[in-house]
N, C-alpha and C positions, 0 to 999 in steps of 0.2 A: 668688198670695201664699202659699198653703199649701205649694207646692213649695219656695219660697225659705226659708220657716221650717224645713222639714224638712231641707233641705240644710245650712242654718246649724247646726241641731242636730247633724247628723252631724259637721260640721267641729269643733264644740266637743268632742264626744265623742272624736274622733280626736286632737285636741290634748291632751286629758287622758290618753289611753291611751298615746301615744307616749312612750317613755322620754326623759327630759331628756338633752340632748347631753352634759352634764358627766358624768352617770352612765355613759353608754355609753363616753365617752372614756377611762375608767380601764382599759380592757381590755388595754392594751399596757404591758409592763414596760420595753421598750426598742425602739429602731428602729435597724436596720442598713441603710445606704444605699450603693448602688453606682451609678456612672454617669460622666458626663463634665462639661463645663463648665456644663451647665444646673443641676447640683446640687452642684458642687464648692464646699465651704465653706472652702477655703484650703489644701488639700494641696499645691498647686503652689508655694506661697510659704513653706511651713513651713521649708524648709532654706535660705532666702535668696531675695531677689527679683532675678531677672535684669534687666539694664538694658533689655532689649527688651520686658519684660512691662508693657504699658500698663494691664492690668486691675488691677495692684497700686498704681495711682496714682489720686488724685482726678480726676474726680468719682465714681468707683466707690465705693459704700457711702454716698453723701451723704444718702440719704433716711431710713434707719433707724438705721444705726450712727454716721454722721457721719464715717467714715473708711473707707479700703479694708480689706477683710477677706480678699481673695482670691476673693470671690464676683464672678461676671461679671454684675453688675447694680447698680442704684442702691440696693438694699436686700436684703430677704429673698428666698429662693427657695421653690419649692413645698415642699421637704422641711422648711424652717424653719416654714412655716405649719402643716404637718401635725403637726410635733412640738409646737408651742405649743397646737394645738387638742386634742391628746390628753393634755395636761398634762405633757409632758416638756420638758427643757431643749433648747436648740438643740444639734444633734449636733456634737461636736467633730470636726475633721478627724483621720483615723486616724493621721496622721503627727505630730500635735501632741505636743510634749514636756510631760511632767508633767500630762497630762490623765487623767481617769478615764473609762472606757468601759463602766461597768456599766449605764448607761441608754441605751447605743447609741453608734454611731460612724458617721462618714461616710467611706467609702473612695473616693468619686468624685474624679476628678482631670481637670483640663482637658486636652483632646486625646485622651482615652481612646477606644479602639475596642472593638468586641466581639471582633474577630479579632486574633490575635497578629501582630507585625511580620513574621515570615517569610512569612505569607500574602501580604502586599502585595509583599514583595521578590521572591517567586516569580513575580509578575505584572508586574515591572518598575515597580512603584509605590512602592518603598521610600523614594525621595527626597521623596514627597508626604505621607508620614505622620510626624506628630509625636506618637508614641505613648508617653505617659508612664506608662501603666498600663492595659493591656487588661483586659477582663473577667476573663480567666484570672488575670492578675496580682493584681487586686483580691481575688479569691477566696483567693489564696494569702496576701495580707495579713490577710484575715479569719481564716484558719486559724491563722496565726502568733499572732494576738491572743487566741485562745480561752483559752490558758493563763493569761492575765492577768486574765480576767474571770470565770472559774469554776474551781473546784478539782478537778472531776472530769467525765468525760464525761456522767454522769447529771445533774449540776448544769447543764451546758451545754444538754442536751436540754430540761430543765425551763425554763430561761430562754428558749430559742429558741421553745418552744411558746407562750410568752406575748409574743413579740416580733413586730414587723412588719418584713418585709424588702421593700425597694424596689429592684428590679433594673432599673436604667436611669433615664433613657433611654440606650439604646445604638443605634448605627446611623448617626447623623448623620455622625460623623467617618469611618466606614467608607466612606460614599458620597462624602464630600468628596475622598477620595484619587483616584478616577478622574475625578471631575468637574473638579477643579482641574488635573488633567493633561490636560483637554480630550479625554478618551476618549469614544466614542459612548455615548449613553444606553443602547443595547441592551446594552453591556458592563456598565454600572452595574447594570442589573437583575439580572445574574447573581450579584451579591453578596448578594441577599436571602436565599437558603436557608441561608447560612452564619451568619446572625445568630441565635444559639441562646439558649434559656432555661437556667436552672440550678435546681438544688435543693440545698440544703445542710441538710437536716433540718428546715427550717422548715415551719410549717403555715399561715402567712398570708403571701402574696407579692403585691406590686403590680408589674405589668410594664407600663411605659408604652410607647406607640407613639412615632412621630417626628412632628415638626412639619411643616407645609406649607412645605417649604424654598423653593418657588417664590415665596413672599411676602416673603422676607427681603431687606433692602436689599443685603447683601453679594452675593447671587446676582444680584439685579436689576441691580447695578452692573457685575458682571463679565461676565454672559452676556447680551449684547444680542441680541434676537430680532426677527423680523418682527412687525408689529402683530397679525396674527391668532394669534400664539402666546401672547398675553396674555389673561387672563380679562377679559371685557368690563366687569364690575363691580368685580372685585378688583384688576386691574392686575398679578396674579401670573402667573408663567411656568407655563403649563399642564403641559408635559411633566415639569417638575421636581416639581410637585405630584402628578402621576400616579405618579412614583417613590415618593413618600411613602405614598400610599394602597395601592400594591402591597405595600410593606413592611408596613404596618399590617394589611392583609388576611391576609398570610402569617403574621404574628405572632399574630393572633387565632385562626387555624386551629391553630397549634401549641399555643396555650393550651388550646383545646378538646380537643386530643388528650391533653395532660397532665392535664386535669381528669378525663378518663375513666380514665386510667392511675393517678391518685392521688386517689381520691374523698375521702380524708380531709384533703386539702390545699385550702385556699381560695386560688385564684389569681384575682387581679383585673386585668382589662385597664384601663389608665388612658389616657384619650384626650387627647393634646396637640393633635391636628389640628383637631378641631371647634371648641374655644374660640378657637383662633388665627384660624381662618377667620371666626368671628363677630366678632372684633375688627376684622378688615379690612373686612368687609361692613357691619357695623352699629356703627360707631364711636360713634354717638350714644347707644347703649344703655349704654355703659361710660364715659361722660364723657371720651371720647378725641377726638383731633384727626386730621385728615388734611390733607395739603398740596394746594394748588391752583395758586398762581402762583409760588411760590418761597419761599426762606428767607434772611433776611439777619441773621446773628448779629452781636452786638457783644461784645467782650471786657470783662468786669468782674470785679473781685476780690471775689466773694461768691457765694452760692448762686444769685443771679440771673445765670446765665451766658449768657443769650440773650434777645433781645427778641421779643415776639410782634407780628407785623405783619399787614397785610391778607391776606398769603398763607396764614395759618392759618385753617381752619374748625374750630372746636372746639364741643363740646357739654357740657352739664352746667352747672355753676355758673360756668364760666370766662368764656365769651363767647357767651351765649345771643343777644346782639344780632347776632352774625355768622351766625346760622343761615340756611341756604339750602337748595337742592334736596336732599332726603333720599336721593336715589338717584344720586349722581354716580359717576364713575369714580374710585375712591380711589387714592391714591399711598402705598404703605407707606413709612414714613419713620422714620429713627432719631431718638431724642431727643438722643443725644450723638454727635457726629461733626463732619464738615466737608464743605462742598460738594465734590462730585465729579462722576461721570458721572450724568446724569439728576437727578431731583428727590428723591433718597433720603437726602440728608445723610450719605452714606457715602463715605469716601475711604481707600483702602488705605495711602496715604502719610501720612495724618493721622487715624488712628483715634482713637476716644474714649480720652482719657488722654494722647494725644500732643500735642506742641506744635502749636498752630493749630486744635485741636478745641474745641468748645464744647458745653455741655449746655443743653437747653431749660429754660425757666423752671419748669415743673411736670411732672416725669416721670410723674405719675399720669394725665396726659392723653394718654399715649402707650403703645402696646403694645410697640413695639420700643425697647430701651434703646440699644444700640450698633450696631444693624444685624445683629447675629449672635445676640444673646440678648434676653430680654424684661425689661420693667420689673417692679419689685416689685408694682405694682398688677395687672399681668397675671398674675403668678405667684399672687397671692392669690386671684384669681377662679378660676384653674384648680384650685388646691388645694381650694377650697370645693366645686367640682364633682366632684373625686375623692373627697372625704370623704362627701358627702351626695347625689351625683348632680347632673346627669345625665352627667358626664364620666368615669364609671368603671362597669365591669360586673363584679361588682356594686360599689356604693359601699363605700368602706372601712369606714364606721361604720354599715353596714346589713347585718344578717345575713339569711339566707334565712328564718329563722323569723319575724323581725319583719315581713318583707314579706308572708309568707303570712297571718300573724295580722291584719295591717292590711287585707289584701285581703278576708279573710272578714268583718271588721267592716263594711267598705264595702258588701259585697254584702247583708249582713243588714239594715243600717240604711237604705241608700240606695235599693235597688231598689223597695220599695213606694212610695216618694215620687216616683219618676221617671216621667214620661209616656213614651209611645212615641217621641216626637220632640222633643228639646230644641232650642231655638234655638241656633244656632251662636255661639260666643263667640270673639272675636279673641284669639289668643295673642301674648304679647309676644315670645316667642323664635322664632317661625316666621312665614314669609311667607304661608302659605296656610291658608284655612279649610276647603277641600274639594278633592277630586281627582275628575276625570271622565276615564274611560279608555275608549278604543276599540281594538280589535285582535282577535287570534286566540288560539290556545291558549297562547301564551307569556304572556298576561295574563288568560286566562279564569279567574275565581274561582268559577264555578258555573253560568254561563248555558248552557254546552254540554250539561250533563246534562238541562236542561229541553228544549232544542231537539231533542236526539237522541231523547228519550222521545216527543216529539210526532210524530216521524217513524218511530217504532218501530225505532230504530237502537241498537245496543249502544254504551254509553259506558264504556270501560275505566276512566276516571278516577273512576267511582263504586264501584269495587271495590278491596279490599285488594290489594296493599300500598300503593296510592296514599295519600298523606297520613301515612305511618307515622312520619316523623321528627319533625314538629312538632305536627301536629294529633292524631295517634294514630288517625285514621280518614280515609276518603276525603271530600273536600270538593268534588270536581269540578275541582280543579286537576290539571293534567297534570304532576305532579312528586311527589316524596316529601315535600314540605313547602311552604314559602313560595316565592312568585314574586318577581320584581323589584319589581312594583307593591306587594307586601306590605312589603318591606323599606323602600321609599321612604316609604310611609305611616307606618310605625313611626318612622322617623327624623324625619319632620316632625311627629310628635306627634299623628297622626290615626289613627282606627280603620282596620282593613282595609276596603278599598273593597268594598261589598256588590254582588253580582251583580244587575243590574236585573231579570232574569226570575225570580230565585229568592229574592227578599227582600220581605217584607211590611212592613218597618219604614220608618225615616226615611232619606231620601237627602240631607239638607241638608249632610252632610259628604262627599258624593260618591256616585257611582254608577259601576259598571263594566259597560260594554256589550259587552266583548270576548267572542267566542264561538269555541270550538275549530272549526277548519276555515274560518273566515271569510276572505274574499278582499277585495281593494280593489275589483276590478272586479265588476260585477253578475253574478249567477249565470247569466244568459242567455248570457254570453260563452263559457261552458264547455259549453254544452248539446250541441255537436256532437262533443265528444271521446268516442270509444267507451269504454264501461265506466266513465267517470268522471263524466259530466254529472249523473247521478242522485244522486251523493254531494255535489255542490256545492250546499249549502243556501242559502236566501235570507237570508243573514246578512251581506251585504257591508257595506262602510264606509257606503254611502248608507242602508242599512236601519238600521244602528246610529245614524246621525245622526237618522233618523226617530224612533227610540225616545227619543232625547235630547229632541227637540222635544216629544214627548208627555209627558215628565216635567216639563218646565219650569214649566207652570202650577201644579204642586204645590210648587214651590220659591220662586217669586217672581212678582210682577206689580205694576205694569205693566212695559212694556219697559225703562224707565229703572232700575227697581228690580232687574230681572234683570241689566242691565249692571253695576250696582254689585256685585251678588252674585258674578258671574263674574269681576269684576276681581280678586277675592281667591281665585280657584280656580286650580289647576294642572291643565292638560289634557295627556293623552297621546294623540296621534294615531298609533296603531300600537303595535307593529310590524304593518305590512301588507306583503304582497308574497310572503312565503314560500309561502303556499298557492296564489297565482296561478301561480307557477312550478312548484310541486310537482304540481299537477293537470295542468298543460299538458305536462309532459315525457312523459306517457303517450300523447300523441297528436301531439306536435310534435317537430321536430328541435331540437337546441340552438340553431341559428341562428334558427329561428322563435321559440323562447322568448325569445331575446335581443331580438328585434324588438318584443316586448311591453313591454319595460322602460319606454320613454318614456310609454306610456299609463298604466301602473301608477303611475309617479312623478307624472304629471300629476293623477291621481285623488287621490293622497295630498295633494299641495300644494293642490288645489282644496278638499278637505275642511278643511284647515288654514285657508285663507282664509275659508271659510264661518263657522267658529266665531269667528274674529276679527271679521269684519264684522257678522254677525247677532247674535252673543251677547256681544260685548265681551270676549272672552278676552284676557288680558294676558300669559299665560305658557303656551306650548305646547311640549311636548317631542315631537319627531318622531324616533322610533328608525329606524335603518337595519336591515338584515337580517343574520343571522349567516352565517358561511361555509357555504353550502349543500353544498359538496363534502366537508365534514367531518361532516355529519349522518349517523348510522348508517343511517337508512332509505334514503338515496340511495346510500350505499356498498354496502349489501346488495342493493338492487334494480337498480342500474345499474352493475355492475362494468365496468371498462375491460379490454379484451383486450390493450391496448397499455400496457406499463409507463410509457410517456411520458404516459399519461393521468392519472397520479398525481403530485402535487407531491412532490419529493424530501425536503423538510424537514418535511412534515406527514403524508404518506400520504393526503391528501385528493384528491378528484376535481378535476382542473384546470379543466375546462369549467364545472362547477357553481360553483366559486369565482369564476371570471371573470364569470359572470352576477351574482353577489352584489356584486362590486367595481363593476361597471358600474352596477347599481342604486343603490348607495350614493353613487357619484360624482355621478350625475344628481340624486339626492335632495338632496345637500348644495348643489348649484347652485340647485335649485328653492327650497330653504329660504332661501338668501341673497336670492333675488328677493322672497320673501314678507317677509323682514325689511326689505328696502329699501322695500317698499311700505308697511310699518307700523313705522316707526322707534321708536314708543312701546311696541311689543310685544316681549316676549322670546320669540324662536323658537329653540329649542335642539335641535341635532342630538345624538342619543344614539347612541353607537357600540356596536353589537352585535357587529361583526365582529372588531375588534382584540383585545378581551379573550379571546374564544374562541380565536383563532389563537395568542395568546400562551400560553395554557394548553396547547394542542395541541403547540406547539413545545417547551415546557419544563415538562412536567407536574409534575416534582419540585419545581420552584421554588415552586409554589403548593400543595404537599401532596397532589397527585393521583397515582394509580397510573400506571405507565408505559404500560399498555395503554389509552391515553387515549381511543381511538375506540370502545371497547366499552361497550355499555349495562350499567348496573347490573342492570336488571330486563328480562328478555326470555326468548325461547324457544330460544336456542342459535344456533350459527353463528359465523363469524369475528367479527362485531360484536355478537353476542348480540341480534340483531333478526330476528324471524320473524313475518310477517304472520299466520300460522295459529296462532301461540302467543305472542301479544303479552303484554306486562305486564298483569296483571289477568285473564288467561285461563288455562284449564287447560294445564298443561305448561310454564308460565313459572316461572322462579326469580328470586330477588332476591339481590343480593350482600350480604355480611356488613356492610359499612360504606359506605353511599351517599355519605358525605362525602368519600371518596377517589376518587369518579368524577365526571367532567364530565357524562356523559350518564346520564339516568335510563331512559327508555324510547325514546329518540330525541329527546325534549325534554331539558331539563337538570335537574340535581339542585339541591336547595336550596342546597348549598354553592356551586355555580357561579353561581346567580342572586344570591347574596349578594355575591360578588366583583364581578359586573357592576353590581349596584345601587350599590355604593360608587363606581364610576367615573361612573355617571350622576348620582349626587348631587353629585359634584365638579363636573360640567358645569353642573348646575342652579344650584348655589350661585354659580358664577363667571361665568355668562353674563350 
């Protein structure tokens, strides 16, 4: 009771100390917005409405304005909500006649790309681009307008310092060009590095990412895929969503570079992807509907443009009586459209606004308006997340000083009242209350340091410069900062997963059993390998599962309570396998190492089955292994005398990568069998191989240095890897900027892990 009162008192104090939103909102004198149809307020229709332009006809604008305004939605857009929240008028389209622009202007125009038309023409894609105003063109419009809104360059600078610039979303139409020309996705990915940011003397810029395009009815209707290419829960096209997060990851890296280059400029990344995925996966939380059996519209001459029938499953105040299974496979479906291919209510020959199309009864129950754009309700939710979090980094109306001050207050007031282990509280926005992780050095957050010390072995990860980027000191992680497991925990709203052997606190929100050097097979398997056996410690997957069994009584009892507890947990079974093969290559031929793969995979799948059957796990992530032939230790210690031993596109060792591919192929087959045996459990394969190969093949695309196979931290040589002068040892040096390197010490950098984690989260959310 005392704890509850103390926490309540803290919340009251925080509420009193936080500045009121209205007061904060007065910080901007104007907003200048650039982008495409997601934020176009009417530029495309200012000079007249083309006959073919359905977005200029009803029911567009029906919800808020009551008539079409040129906005591609039923009402307001994200930029409209932001302007209203900060006390500014809706931004007039920059082409509007007789408008005043002293409080801002909207330069966005439907069809805009980040790249100029000649770029697409040079790639044979000019016919697929409807480019009414690229980013470069919009900047030119802005420059031409300056003379009408300020009398001198100094007056302009003063105004822009007090203004908010929203640069985007850009990218969606750039990618549409090759996609709608049915070019391979590999070619589409090459467009990412050319989507650039701008600076125009502003000090506050919002730079949005792109939406998960694989969830939109327009793409789902046009690109028909095999069943396995769709997210199991979302129904979205996986490889198109991968394109989106590749873009967003590259964009965030560019933003990070610009922040370092311009410390006086506040650059905010605005996330479109996460809220849109939430709309798809958790419709019930936003009062939205999803389709189940079909849709049967009926034409009427009023706002009630369609009937709701049994085929709709809605949440909120609309049809609570129709509530059913909260975890179905959803069908992303447009509010306004006409029946076409599939269940998406999208038809290219009868789009929203065209004859034969109809709008749903209540657009606020839908996230997709016309199959291409979002509803006003969705834009409002996204805008709130950009303004106050969690969908912007940092939120628009939250300064660094406010965050630091509030954090200090929390620490001062809350820490004395909090016990060492609070009961776990269920979050409304996330699926998991805890994370339990098994694996090796790719996931070890501190166990290895304890194990190595017990065996009087040197642990480099306990020495600088390990941990330099994020923690500022070594933590036992084999990287310069966070690992994949750290990024996933952060994204799920959970604390970093504490190492089981090096933590004296609470494990109710998870525990990490991973240990550097751990194998899937028991240590005894490696005892006969000369010079290696003594270094294979007793930390295999079965040992880690034993530690987990020892921990369980402190988390829950009896058995049924434990099963209920672990139903809400996310498990990571691995990565396992890298060390099994890495130790074995010292005493076995590549063919002999390959022969181990079935046993390694069987051990991993058996461990996965064990936590499902014995512990009631309902969500298990099973990672594959990275491309072994690209790892600097293998490249340095096992060079090939035959040039054919290296892959021409990567420079990686062919035989090592073939072992990795074989392992991952068998593992995916094994996971499918586990899933078949437990259809009520989500068994998710996490791809470690593809993102690393993609970076190696095209490092510049992701902001990495061209010397991609070289370690950031090491003791010299072609790959900057030297066993006698490894990272953390005398003689080793560290690169100037780890974020430009894929490899840290043979393991990966925080930047690489962040990129991989984004892909895994995509799989976790969609599976």
